[in-house]
N, C-alpha and C positions, 0 to 999 in steps of 0.2 A: 875866932882866930886869935892866937896869941903869938906875937912876933912872926907872923906870916905862916904859922903852923896851924893846921886844922885840929881843933880840939873837939872831941865828940865822945859821949858815953854810949853811943849806939853801937851795939856789937857789929863788927865789920863795917863801921862807918867810914873807914879809910878807903873802901872800895865802893860803898853805896853812894856816898856824897859825890864823888867825881862822876859816877854814872848818871845820877839825877841831873847834875849840872850840864853834862854833855848832851843828855837827852833833850834839854831845853835850849841847847845851842844849835849852831849851824855847821859845826865841824864834824863831818861824817867819820873821818879817821879817828878822832878823839872818842866818838861814840862807840865805834867798833872795838877800840882798845879797852875802854871802860866796861863795855858789855862783857868782853871776854874775861876781864879781871873778876867781875862779879860771879860769872859762871864757874871760873876756876876756884874761887874761894868758897862760894856757897852752894854750888851745884845748880843744875838746871831747874829743879822744882822750886827752889827758893828764888831763883831769878824770875821765874814766871809769877810767883807770889808778889815779888817786888814790883814788877811791871803792872800787875793787876791793881795794886794799891795806888800807883801813880795814875792809872786810868780812872780809878774811882774819884780821885781828887779832881780830875778834869770833868768827870760827869757831875760831881756835886756843884762845881762852879757853873756849869751850863744849866743845871736845874735851878740854882739860885737866880741866875740871869732870867730864866723863863718866868719865874714867879714875880719878878720886878723888885727883888731885894736891891736896895741902892748899893753901888760900889763905892769904895773909898777912893779918894782923889788919886793916890798913887796907882791904883789899878786902872782907873780911867785914863790917866796919862800914859801908862804903859800900853794899853790897848790902842789908844789913838796913835801912838808912835809906831806901833806895829802895822796899823792900818795904812799909815802914810808910807811906811817902808814897802809895803806890797801894793800900794797904789789904790787901795779900796776907797780912800777918801775922794778920789777923782772920779769915781764911778757913780752913776745915778743911784741915789739911795744908799750908797756904800756897799752895794752888792756886786759880787763877781758876775761877769757876763754869763748868760745862759748858753749852754752848749747846743 
């Protein structure tokens, strides 16, 4: 950021970055708008590629967690905050109830 403006050398970064940010947020309308801007600018096939890359980052994180790779303190703090937000810390073992 420079003076509140997004600075990116990523082609189409002006639509990709808001999409990624909204995908990680809770504002459904912002996500719908950002999604449509990506599709309008890049087309459906590139949108699918973009979401596949995002999914791979999530998969890589889960794989690293499963192997026991230690997390950095900011990651642990973020996850703990999210768990508190959703009430997982109040559940036995931190697990969601069985259906």
